[in-house]
C-alpha positions as CSV (number, residue, x, y, z in Angstrom):
1,X,85.7,121.2,106.8
2,X,88.2,123.6,108.8
3,X,90.5,121.9,111.6
4,X,88.7,124.2,114.3
5,X,85.3,122.6,113.3
6,X,86.5,119.2,113.6
7,X,87.9,120.1,116.7
8,X,84.5,120.9,118.1
9,X,82.7,118.1,117.1
10,X,85.1,115.4,118.7
11,X,85.0,118.2,121.8
12,X,81.1,117.5,121.6
13,X,81.7,113.6,121.0
14,X,84.0,113.7,124.1
15,X,81.1,115.2,126.4
16,X,78.3,113.0,125.7
17,X,80.1,109.7,127.1
18,X,78.3,108.3,130.1
19,X,80.0,107.0,133.2
20,X,80.2,103.4,132.0
21,X,81.7,104.5,129.0
22,X,78.5,104.0,126.3
23,X,77.0,106.5,124.1
24,X,73.3,107.6,124.1
25,X,71.9,109.1,120.6
26,X,71.8,112.6,121.4
27,X,72.3,113.1,125.0
28,X,74.0,112.0,128.5
29,X,71.6,109.2,130.2
30,X,70.4,110.8,132.8
31,X,67.6,109.1,134.2
32,X,66.6,105.4,135.4
33,X,65.3,102.2,133.6
34,X,62.2,102.4,136.0
35,X,60.9,105.4,134.5
36,X,59.8,103.2,131.4
37,X,56.9,102.2,133.4
38,X,55.4,105.5,133.5
39,X,55.7,105.4,130.0
40,X,52.0,106.7,128.8
41,X,52.4,105.5,125.3
42,X,51.5,102.2,124.4
43,X,52.9,102.2,120.9
44,X,56.1,103.4,121.6
45,X,58.1,101.8,124.1
46,X,61.8,102.4,125.5
47,X,61.4,106.3,124.8
48,X,61.7,107.7,128.2
49,X,65.1,107.4,128.7
50,X,67.9,108.0,125.9
51,X,70.0,105.0,126.8
52,X,73.3,103.9,125.7
53,X,73.5,101.8,122.5
54,X,76.5,99.8,120.6
55,X,75.6,101.7,117.5
56,X,76.2,105.1,118.9
57,X,79.2,104.0,120.8
58,X,80.9,102.1,118.2
59,X,80.1,105.2,115.8
60,X,82.0,107.4,118.4
61,X,85.1,104.9,118.5
62,X,85.3,104.8,114.7
63,X,85.3,109.0,114.3
64,X,87.7,109.3,117.1
65,X,89.9,107.0,115.6
66,X,90.0,108.8,112.4
67,X,90.3,112.1,113.9
68,X,93.3,110.8,115.6
69,X,95.0,110.0,112.7
70,X,95.2,113.5,111.0
71,X,95.6,115.6,114.7
72,X,96.8,112.9,116.9
73,X,97.7,115.8,119.7
74,X,94.6,116.9,120.0
75,X,93.5,116.2,123.7
76,X,95.3,113.0,123.2
77,X,95.0,111.2,126.6
78,X,91.5,112.1,126.9
79,X,90.5,110.7,123.8
80,X,92.7,107.6,123.9
81,X,90.5,106.8,127.9
82,X,87.2,107.3,125.8
83,X,88.0,105.3,123.3
84,X,88.8,102.5,125.6
85,X,86.0,102.8,127.9
86,X,83.5,102.5,125.0
87,X,84.8,99.6,123.6
88,X,84.7,98.2,127.8
89,X,81.2,99.3,126.9
90,X,80.4,97.7,124.0
91,X,82.5,94.2,125.5
92,X,79.7,94.6,128.6
93,X,76.7,94.7,126.7
94,X,77.5,91.9,124.4
95,X,74.6,88.9,124.9
96,X,75.7,85.9,125.8
97,X,75.4,84.0,122.3
98,X,78.0,86.7,121.0
99,X,75.4,89.0,119.5
100,X,74.5,93.0,120.4
101,X,71.4,94.2,120.2
102,X,70.8,96.9,117.6
103,X,68.2,99.3,118.2
104,X,67.6,100.9,114.7
105,X,68.4,98.1,112.3
106,X,68.0,94.2,111.7
107,X,68.3,93.7,115.4
108,X,71.1,91.2,116.5
109,X,73.2,90.9,112.9
110,X,73.1,94.4,112.5
111,X,74.1,95.5,115.9
112,X,77.0,92.7,115.8
113,X,78.1,94.3,112.9
114,X,78.5,97.8,115.0
115,X,79.7,95.7,118.2
116,X,82.7,94.3,115.7
117,X,84.0,97.1,114.1
118,X,83.9,99.5,117.0
119,X,86.3,97.1,119.0
120,X,88.6,96.4,115.8
121,X,88.8,100.3,115.4
122,X,89.8,100.0,119.2
123,X,92.7,97.9,118.1
124,X,91.4,94.4,119.5
125,X,92.0,91.9,116.5
126,X,90.1,88.0,116.1
127,X,92.9,86.4,117.8
128,X,93.2,88.1,121.1
129,X,90.1,89.4,121.8
130,X,87.1,86.7,123.0
131,X,84.3,89.3,122.1
132,X,85.2,89.2,118.5
133,X,85.5,85.5,118.3
134,X,81.8,85.2,119.7
135,X,80.5,87.8,117.8
136,X,82.1,85.5,114.5
137,X,80.5,82.5,115.9
138,X,77.4,84.2,116.2
139,X,77.1,85.5,112.6
140,X,78.4,82.1,110.9
141,X,75.7,80.8,112.9
142,X,73.1,82.4,111.5
143,X,74.1,83.4,108.0
144,X,71.6,80.8,106.1
145,X,68.9,83.0,107.7
146,X,70.1,86.3,106.5
147,X,68.0,87.9,103.9
148,X,70.7,87.8,100.8
149,X,72.9,85.6,102.4
150,X,74.8,83.2,101.0
151,X,75.0,79.5,102.9
152,X,78.5,78.4,103.6
153,X,77.5,75.1,101.5
154,X,78.0,76.9,98.9
155,X,80.8,79.3,99.7
156,X,82.7,75.7,100.7
157,X,83.5,74.5,97.4
158,X,85.1,77.8,96.9
159,X,86.9,78.1,100.0
160,X,89.8,75.8,101.8
161,X,91.9,76.4,104.7
162,X,95.2,74.7,104.5
163,X,97.5,73.9,107.4
164,X,101.4,73.6,108.2
165,X,102.9,71.4,105.4
166,X,99.8,71.4,103.4
167,X,99.7,75.2,103.5
168,X,103.8,75.5,102.8
169,X,103.3,73.4,99.8
170,X,100.4,75.3,98.1
171,X,102.4,78.8,98.7
172,X,105.1,77.8,96.9
173,X,103.6,76.1,94.1
174,X,102.0,79.9,94.0
175,X,105.0,81.6,94.0
176,X,106.4,79.2,91.3
177,X,103.7,80.0,89.2
178,X,102.1,76.8,88.6
179,X,98.5,78.1,90.3
180,X,98.6,80.8,88.1
181,X,96.2,81.0,85.3
182,X,99.3,81.1,82.8
183,X,101.7,78.7,84.3
184,X,105.1,80.0,85.0
185,X,103.8,83.8,84.9
186,X,106.6,86.1,86.9
187,X,104.0,88.4,88.4
188,X,103.1,86.3,91.5
189,X,106.5,86.0,92.3
190,X,107.1,89.6,92.8
191,X,103.7,89.9,94.8
192,X,105.0,87.5,97.0
193,X,108.3,89.7,97.3
194,X,106.2,92.7,98.1
195,X,104.2,90.9,100.7
196,X,107.8,90.3,102.7
197,X,108.2,94.3,101.7
198,X,105.3,95.3,103.5
199,X,105.5,92.8,106.2
200,X,108.8,94.2,107.9
201,X,108.1,95.1,111.5
202,X,104.4,94.6,110.9
203,X,102.9,92.8,114.5
204,X,102.4,88.9,113.2
205,X,104.5,89.5,110.7
206,X,107.1,86.8,112.8
207,X,109.9,84.6,112.8
208,X,107.5,81.6,111.4
209,X,105.6,83.5,108.5
210,X,108.7,85.6,107.4
211,X,110.9,82.9,107.0
212,X,107.6,80.9,105.3
213,X,107.8,83.9,102.8
214,X,111.4,84.4,102.0
215,X,111.7,80.5,101.4
216,X,108.9,80.9,98.8
217,X,110.7,83.6,97.2
218,X,113.9,81.2,96.9
219,X,111.8,78.2,95.8
220,X,110.1,80.4,93.0
221,X,113.6,81.5,91.5
222,X,115.2,78.4,91.9
223,X,112.0,76.5,89.7
224,X,112.2,79.3,87.4
225,X,115.9,78.6,86.8
226,X,116.3,75.2,86.7
227,X,112.7,74.1,84.9
228,X,112.8,77.1,82.3
229,X,108.9,77.0,83.1
230,X,108.3,80.9,82.2
231,X,109.8,80.3,78.4
232,X,107.0,80.6,76.0
233,X,104.2,82.9,76.9
234,X,103.6,83.4,80.3
235,X,101.0,86.1,79.9
236,X,98.3,86.9,77.4
237,X,100.5,90.0,75.7
238,X,103.5,87.4,75.2
239,X,101.0,84.7,74.0
240,X,99.7,87.7,71.8
241,X,103.2,87.7,70.1
242,X,103.7,84.4,70.0
243,X,100.3,84.3,67.9
244,X,101.4,87.2,65.9
245,X,104.9,85.3,64.7
246,X,103.0,82.1,64.1
247,X,100.8,83.9,61.4
248,X,103.7,85.4,59.7
249,X,103.9,84.9,56.0
250,X,106.8,82.7,55.5
251,X,108.9,85.2,53.7
252,X,108.6,87.7,56.6
253,X,110.1,87.3,59.8
254,X,109.6,89.1,63.1
255,X,113.2,90.5,63.0
256,X,112.3,92.5,59.6
257,X,108.4,92.9,60.6
258,X,107.8,96.4,61.6
259,X,105.3,96.3,65.3
260,X,103.2,98.5,66.6
261,X,101.7,98.5,70.2
262,X,98.8,100.6,70.6
263,X,98.2,101.0,74.5
264,X,101.3,99.8,76.3
265,X,99.4,101.5,79.5
266,X,96.3,101.3,80.7
267,X,95.2,104.6,81.5
268,X,94.7,106.3,77.6
269,X,91.5,108.7,77.1
270,X,88.4,107.0,76.4
271,X,87.3,107.9,72.8
272,X,83.7,108.1,73.6
273,X,82.2,111.0,72.0
274,X,79.3,111.5,75.0
275,X,82.0,111.8,77.8
276,X,83.9,114.0,75.2
277,X,81.2,116.2,75.2
278,X,80.8,116.0,78.7
279,X,84.3,117.2,79.2
280,X,83.9,120.0,77.3
281,X,80.8,121.4,78.8
282,X,82.9,121.1,82.2
283,X,85.9,122.9,80.9
284,X,83.8,125.7,79.5
285,X,82.1,126.3,82.5
286,X,85.6,127.0,83.9
287,X,86.2,123.6,85.8
288,X,89.8,123.0,85.6
289,X,90.8,126.2,86.0
290,X,89.1,126.5,88.9
291,X,90.9,123.1,90.5
292,X,93.8,124.3,88.7
293,X,93.9,127.4,90.8
294,X,92.8,125.4,94.1
295,X,96.3,123.6,93.7
296,X,98.0,126.7,93.7
297,X,96.3,128.8,96.2
298,X,96.6,126.0,98.7
299,X,100.5,125.1,97.5
300,X,102.3,128.1,96.7
301,X,102.5,129.5,100.2
302,X,104.0,126.6,101.6
303,X,107.0,127.4,104.1
304,X,110.4,125.9,102.5
305,X,111.3,124.7,106.3
306,X,107.7,122.6,106.4
307,X,107.8,119.2,106.2
308,X,104.5,118.6,105.3
309,X,101.3,120.8,103.6
310,X,98.8,121.9,106.5
311,X,96.0,119.4,106.7
312,X,93.3,121.9,105.4
313,X,95.8,122.5,102.1
314,X,96.1,118.5,102.0
315,X,92.3,118.4,101.7
316,X,92.1,120.8,99.1
317,X,95.3,119.9,96.8
318,X,94.0,116.0,97.0
319,X,90.2,116.6,96.1
320,X,91.3,118.8,93.2
321,X,94.3,116.5,92.0
322,X,91.7,113.7,92.3
323,X,88.8,115.4,90.2
324,X,91.5,116.8,87.7
325,X,92.8,113.4,87.2
326,X,89.4,111.7,86.8
327,X,87.9,114.0,84.7
328,X,90.8,113.5,81.5
329,X,91.3,116.8,80.9
330,X,91.0,118.0,76.7
331,X,94.2,118.5,75.0
332,X,93.5,121.8,74.8
333,X,92.9,122.2,78.4
334,X,95.8,120.2,79.5
335,X,98.1,122.8,77.2
336,X,96.2,125.6,78.9
337,X,97.4,123.7,82.7
338,X,100.9,124.0,81.5
339,X,100.9,127.6,80.7
340,X,98.6,128.2,83.7
341,X,99.7,131.6,85.7
342,X,102.8,131.6,83.8
343,X,104.0,128.0,84.7
344,X,102.2,128.5,88.6
345,X,100.2,124.9,88.2
346,X,103.6,123.0,86.9
347,X,105.6,124.6,90.2
348,X,102.7,123.8,92.8
349,X,102.8,119.9,91.3
350,X,106.3,120.0,91.8
351,X,105.6,120.9,95.5
352,X,103.2,118.5,95.7
353,X,105.5,115.7,94.4
354,X,108.1,117.1,97.2
355,X,105.7,117.0,100.1
356,X,102.4,115.7,99.4
357,X,101.0,112.3,100.3
358,X,101.6,108.9,98.2
359,X,97.9,109.6,96.5
360,X,98.8,113.1,95.7
361,X,102.0,112.5,94.3
362,X,100.3,109.7,91.8
363,X,97.6,112.1,90.6
364,X,100.5,114.9,90.1
365,X,102.7,112.4,87.8
366,X,99.8,111.4,85.8
367,X,99.0,115.1,84.9
368,X,102.6,115.8,84.0
369,X,102.5,113.0,81.8
370,X,99.3,114.3,80.3
371,X,100.3,117.6,79.9
372,X,103.7,116.9,78.4
373,X,102.4,114.3,76.0
374,X,100.5,117.4,74.1
375,X,103.0,120.0,74.8
376,X,105.1,121.8,72.0
377,X,108.6,121.7,72.6
378,X,109.2,125.6,73.2
379,X,106.9,124.7,76.2
380,X,109.2,122.3,77.9
381,X,112.5,124.0,77.7
382,X,112.2,126.2,80.8
383,X,111.3,123.5,83.2
384,X,113.3,123.4,86.6
385,X,115.9,121.2,87.7
386,X,113.4,120.7,90.8
387,X,110.8,118.7,88.7
388,X,113.1,116.6,87.5
389,X,114.5,116.0,91.1
390,X,111.0,115.3,92.2
391,X,110.0,113.1,89.5
392,X,113.3,110.8,90.0
393,X,112.6,110.8,93.4
394,X,109.5,108.8,92.6
395,X,111.4,106.4,90.7
396,X,113.1,105.8,94.1
397,X,110.0,105.4,95.9
398,X,108.4,103.1,93.9
399,X,104.9,104.3,94.6
400,X,103.5,101.8,92.2
401,X,104.7,100.0,88.6
402,X,101.6,102.6,87.0
403,X,103.0,105.7,88.8
404,X,106.9,104.6,87.7
405,X,105.8,104.2,84.3
406,X,104.2,107.5,84.1
407,X,107.2,109.2,85.4
408,X,109.7,107.7,82.9
409,X,107.5,108.5,80.0
410,X,107.3,112.1,81.4
411,X,111.2,112.2,81.3
412,X,111.5,110.5,78.4
413,X,109.1,113.7,76.6
414,X,111.4,116.3,78.9
415,X,115.0,115.2,78.3
416,X,115.4,115.8,74.7
417,X,114.5,119.3,74.8
418,X,117.0,121.9,75.5
419,X,119.3,121.9,78.4
420,X,117.0,119.5,80.0
421,X,119.1,116.2,79.8
422,X,121.8,118.1,81.7
423,X,119.0,119.0,84.1
424,X,117.9,115.1,84.3
425,X,121.7,114.3,85.2
426,X,122.1,116.6,87.8
427,X,118.9,115.5,89.3
428,X,120.8,111.9,89.8
429,X,118.3,110.1,87.0
430,X,121.5,108.4,85.4
431,X,122.7,106.2,88.9
432,X,119.1,105.7,89.8
433,X,118.3,104.0,86.8
434,X,121.2,101.9,86.9
435,X,120.2,100.9,90.5
436,X,116.4,100.2,89.2
437,X,117.9,98.1,86.1
438,X,119.9,96.2,88.4
439,X,116.9,95.6,90.9
440,X,114.2,94.4,88.1
441,X,116.8,93.3,85.5
442,X,114.1,90.3,84.0
443,X,111.3,92.9,84.2
444,X,111.4,93.4,80.3
445,X,109.0,96.3,79.8
446,X,110.1,98.8,82.1
447,X,114.2,98.4,81.3
448,X,113.2,99.0,77.6
449,X,111.6,102.6,78.8
450,X,114.9,103.4,81.6
451,X,117.3,102.3,78.3
452,X,115.6,105.0,76.6
453,X,116.3,107.3,79.0
454,X,119.5,106.4,79.8
455,X,120.6,106.7,76.2
456,X,118.6,110.3,76.1
457,X,120.7,111.3,79.5
458,X,124.0,109.7,77.2
459,X,123.5,112.1,74.5
460,X,125.6,114.9,76.9
461,X,128.9,114.7,78.4
462,X,127.5,114.6,81.9
463,X,125.1,111.9,81.5
464,X,128.2,109.7,80.2
465,X,130.1,110.3,82.8
466,X,127.4,109.3,85.4
467,X,127.4,106.3,83.3
468,X,130.9,105.3,83.5
469,X,131.2,107.0,87.3
470,X,128.9,104.1,88.2
471,X,130.1,100.9,88.9
472,X,127.8,98.7,87.2
473,X,126.8,101.0,84.8
474,X,128.2,99.9,81.3
475,X,127.9,96.0,82.5
476,X,124.3,96.2,83.5
477,X,123.3,98.6,80.6
478,X,125.2,95.9,78.2
479,X,123.3,92.8,79.9
480,X,119.7,94.4,79.8
481,X,120.5,95.3,75.8
482,X,121.5,91.6,75.3
483,X,118.2,90.6,77.1
484,X,115.8,92.8,75.1
485,X,117.9,91.5,71.7
486,X,118.6,95.4,71.6
487,X,115.4,96.2,70.1
488,X,114.8,99.8,68.9
489,X,111.6,100.9,70.3
490,X,110.2,104.4,69.6
491,X,107.4,105.9,71.8
492,X,104.7,107.7,70.0
493,X,101.7,109.8,71.4
494,X,98.1,108.3,71.0
495,X,97.5,111.4,68.3
496,X,99.8,109.9,66.3
497,X,98.1,106.6,66.2
498,X,96.5,106.0,62.7
499,X,99.9,107.5,60.8
500,X,101.8,104.4,63.1
501,X,99.8,102.2,61.8
502,X,99.9,102.6,58.3
503,X,103.7,102.4,59.0
504,X,103.7,98.8,60.9
505,X,103.2,95.4,59.0
506,X,101.6,94.0,62.8
507,X,99.6,95.8,65.1
508,X,98.9,95.1,68.6
509,X,96.0,96.7,70.6
510,X,95.8,96.5,74.7
511,X,93.7,99.7,76.1
512,X,91.0,100.1,78.0
513,X,88.9,102.1,75.9
514,X,85.1,101.1,76.0
515,X,84.8,101.7,71.9
516,X,87.0,100.3,69.0
517,X,89.8,102.7,68.4
518,X,90.8,101.2,64.5
519,X,87.5,101.2,62.2
520,X,86.7,99.9,59.0
521,X,87.0,103.6,57.3
522,X,90.5,104.0,59.3
523,X,91.8,101.0,57.6
524,X,90.7,101.5,54.0
525,X,92.6,105.0,53.7
526,X,96.2,103.2,55.0
527,X,99.0,102.1,52.7
528,X,99.4,98.0,52.4
529,X,101.4,96.3,54.6
530,X,105.3,95.9,53.6
531,X,105.9,92.9,50.4
532,X,107.4,90.5,52.9
533,X,103.7,90.3,54.6
534,X,102.1,90.0,51.3
535,X,101.1,93.8,51.9
536,X,98.4,92.0,54.3
537,X,98.6,93.8,57.5
538,X,98.0,91.9,60.6
539,X,95.8,93.3,63.8
540,X,96.1,91.2,67.3
541,X,93.9,92.7,69.5
542,X,94.2,91.4,73.0
543,X,91.6,94.7,74.4
544,X,88.0,93.6,76.5
545,X,86.0,95.2,74.9
546,X,87.6,95.0,71.5
547,X,89.7,98.1,70.3
548,X,89.8,96.7,66.3
549,X,86.2,97.2,64.9
550,X,85.0,93.9,63.9
551,X,84.0,94.6,60.1
552,X,87.6,95.1,59.4
553,X,88.2,91.4,58.8
554,X,85.8,92.1,55.5
555,X,88.9,93.9,54.0
556,X,91.2,92.0,52.0
557,X,94.6,94.0,53.0
558,X,94.2,92.8,57.3
559,X,93.8,89.7,59.0
560,X,92.4,90.2,62.9
561,X,93.3,88.1,65.9
562,X,91.6,88.6,69.1
563,X,92.1,86.8,72.6
564,X,89.8,84.0,71.5
565,X,92.9,82.9,69.0
566,X,95.3,82.8,72.0
567,X,93.9,79.0,72.3
568,X,96.5,77.8,69.6
569,X,99.5,79.5,71.7
570,X,98.3,77.9,74.7
571,X,97.5,74.5,73.3
572,X,100.9,74.9,71.9
573,X,102.7,74.9,75.3
574,X,100.5,72.7,77.2
575,X,102.2,69.3,77.1
576,X,105.8,71.2,77.2
577,X,104.6,73.0,80.3
578,X,103.1,69.6,81.8
579,X,106.3,68.3,81.9
580,X,108.1,71.8,83.6
581,X,105.3,71.2,86.1
582,X,106.1,68.1,87.1
583,X,109.8,68.8,87.6
584,X,108.9,71.8,89.4
585,X,106.9,69.9,91.6
586,X,110.0,67.2,92.6
587,X,111.6,70.9,93.5
588,X,109.2,72.3,95.5
589,X,108.7,68.7,97.8
590,X,112.8,69.4,98.3
591,X,112.2,72.4,99.4
592,X,109.0,71.9,101.4
593,X,110.8,69.5,103.4
594,X,113.9,71.8,104.3
595,X,111.7,74.3,105.2
596,X,109.6,72.2,107.5
597,X,112.7,70.7,109.3
598,X,114.1,74.6,109.7
599,X,110.9,75.5,111.4
600,X,110.8,72.3,113.5
601,X,114.2,72.9,114.7
602,X,113.1,76.3,116.0
603,X,111.3,74.8,119.2
604,X,114.4,73.9,120.8
605,X,115.4,77.7,120.3
606,X,114.8,78.9,123.9
607,X,117.2,75.9,125.1
608,X,119.7,76.6,122.9
609,X,119.1,80.5,123.6
610,X,119.6,79.8,127.2
611,X,122.5,77.6,126.9
612,X,124.2,80.5,124.7
613,X,123.4,83.1,127.5
614,X,124.7,80.9,129.9
615,X,128.0,80.2,128.4
616,X,128.2,83.7,127.5
617,X,127.7,85.5,131.2
618,X,130.8,82.8,131.8
619,X,133.0,84.1,129.3
620,X,132.8,87.8,130.0
621,X,133.3,87.2,133.7
622,X,136.4,84.9,133.1
623,X,137.9,87.5,130.4
624,X,137.5,90.4,132.9
625,X,139.0,88.2,135.7
626,X,141.5,87.4,133.3
627,X,142.4,91.2,132.2
628,X,142.0,92.2,135.9
629,X,145.2,90.0,137.1
630,X,147.2,92.1,134.1
631,X,148.7,95.5,135.2
632,X,147.6,98.7,133.1
633,X,151.1,98.4,131.2
634,X,150.1,95.0,129.8
635,X,146.2,95.8,128.6
636,X,146.1,97.7,125.3
637,X,143.2,97.0,122.7
638,X,145.2,94.7,120.8
639,X,145.6,92.5,123.8
640,X,142.0,93.0,125.2
641,X,140.9,92.0,121.9
642,X,143.2,89.2,121.7
643,X,142.0,87.9,124.8
644,X,138.2,88.4,124.0
645,X,138.3,86.3,120.9
646,X,140.1,83.8,122.6
647,X,137.3,83.6,125.2
648,X,134.6,83.5,122.1
649,X,136.4,80.6,120.2
650,X,136.3,78.1,122.9
651,X,132.7,79.0,123.8
652,X,131.6,78.6,120.3
653,X,133.6,75.2,119.8
654,X,132.4,74.0,123.3
655,X,128.8,74.7,122.3
656,X,129.1,73.3,118.6
657,X,128.5,69.7,119.8
658,X,125.4,70.2,122.4
659,X,123.7,72.8,119.7
660,X,123.5,70.2,117.1
661,X,122.4,67.6,119.3
662,X,119.3,70.0,120.6
663,X,118.4,70.3,116.4
664,X,115.8,67.9,116.0
665,X,112.8,68.3,112.4
666,X,110.9,65.5,113.9
667,X,111.3,63.1,111.3
668,X,111.8,60.0,113.2
669,X,110.9,58.9,117.1
670,X,114.5,57.9,117.7
671,X,115.8,61.6,116.9
672,X,113.2,63.2,119.0
673,X,113.9,61.0,122.2
674,X,117.5,61.9,121.9
675,X,116.7,65.4,121.3
676,X,114.0,65.3,124.7
677,X,116.9,63.8,126.4
678,X,119.6,66.0,125.5
679,X,117.4,69.1,126.2
680,X,116.1,67.6,129.8
681,X,119.8,66.9,130.3
682,X,121.3,70.7,129.4
683,X,118.4,72.2,131.7
684,X,119.0,69.9,134.5
685,X,123.4,70.4,134.6
686,X,123.0,74.1,133.9
687,X,119.8,75.3,135.7
688,X,118.3,76.9,132.1
689,X,114.9,76.9,133.7
690,X,113.2,76.2,130.0
691,X,109.6,75.0,130.1
692,X,110.7,71.6,128.8
693,X,107.0,70.5,129.4
694,X,105.6,72.9,126.6
695,X,108.7,72.3,124.5
696,X,108.2,68.5,124.3
697,X,104.5,68.6,123.5
698,X,105.6,70.9,120.8
699,X,108.0,68.2,119.5
700,X,105.5,65.3,120.0
701,X,102.9,67.2,118.3
702,X,105.1,67.1,115.4
703,X,106.0,63.6,115.1
704,X,102.3,62.4,115.6
705,X,101.1,64.6,112.5
706,X,103.5,62.8,110.2
707,X,102.0,59.9,108.1
């Protein structure tokens, strides 16, 4: 839809708002309720007048808030006023029990849903809206009576609500990996870090919550360092590796066994014949070329000075890239895209990477990866430096692990071709990789790929110079190589799968394919495994559904293990993990106490702040008075700084004692009484005007909560 059409629709919505803020179904309310008394029909009530409805009003709010996200300047004040009046109307027609009457659905439950959504879109939240709280209470009270609803009694066994110290304890256990499916896994700690990263600057993520999550990160790191709980199988994939090592013949070892991993990523294409047929039909109909033209036509005319694509172009490019990504274009189709209009499609993807939104950039990276995987080397020789620059920027932005991995794989394929190494170096790839290695020093899988790319770039003099120029370059590369035992990793395309299987002794499969990738007839034609393996090849299939056909196990030359066999590894690690979990609980107990003490001490912060502000005002006044007594000849920057530092030092030393006596963790009544007495005394002596009664209530409450 064109922007002008959207603006016209918004203008029409604004024209339909009634004076009381509500919206009717098709026109302004122009008559009076008493007219219903002369309604000539007996079957249909309330049809003479077009009333204002909570459904229509909520829908108007939702539409206008979505519109302002894309077009914030169009009739800005009028839209804001309209939304505020509409929200007031919704609150005014809420019934006493917290519900709203719905006219076209399941009456009150249905109407209440519209009421809540409308208020939320306007900006209200549960904690600051009495209407939303009442509405939620109404829904909860009626839940058992709703058709298809789940009674709260049934849900209660899966839900829990923790407060204060219990909540702190639980978060610390989660961060330490004690509450995970595989005890000690590290992914959850990364997610806790992400919470802190996303929460910065967000309303509600204040000092207490921020401090709690930051302390949880510290706890997670300490537990993993001091207990070594993450050693051994800490994920399904690592358990699969341990299983394979356990099953190797006595004369073989994992050091000389040839390993193959099929499906290091999660986005392998489906091998289903039906889907392939459908894709062929779509490609034969010209869908791929049409979508490629859409991307090119809507991104090639971008002014270099513009910061973003126009809204219309964004919509079209987004849709086209989304469809191309989900279509899983055939190998022939991908090669055609690479050469589409003499490289214009690649240039358009580069512009999307530079100016597009996160989702568009992700689709562009995935398409680039797919195209480079099937490309002939000659097709990769003439790619522009801009493409490398934008791929490196994707790595820096860390849109997601999946996107970063695809960008790395694309660069690994591109860089060995012609002068692409130099282009990669000029794009700033080397220092970015070093910084990422420093940041993710324990995340082995992406580190392996980054080292592969670094090694490729350092095969040219420019790359080696960049590595040496970075202060941590050689050190971090050496440390990471030691961490992964300097394993030689070779990346191959999926089309080379069967050839690689024939060269491997142990094969791991982990893809999202819905059908088996390796069948009995495939394995029959393969050469035997090495003599160290007893000429018997191991397959470890951790895919669901399975990637290795079940009938393969009938062959004498192979042995197949799957997810069910991982129980053996888990059982072997169970006792050791339980011991480490007990050690971790001791650490968590200590850290919980420290955090609770820190949080409790915040209750006296208002008095501390007022006291420090009072002392600071005195210091500034006295310093200015002192400097005022000096002549201009005596005052220079050095003298002024010395006087200022002297005053600051005296204040800090004078305040140290009072500050210490104001810090109370609520651990015992004696300390509590002393703290309250000190707080009262300081407020009286210095006239700090702190709300001591409120602070006293909070501190006393903390002592009462303690067992």
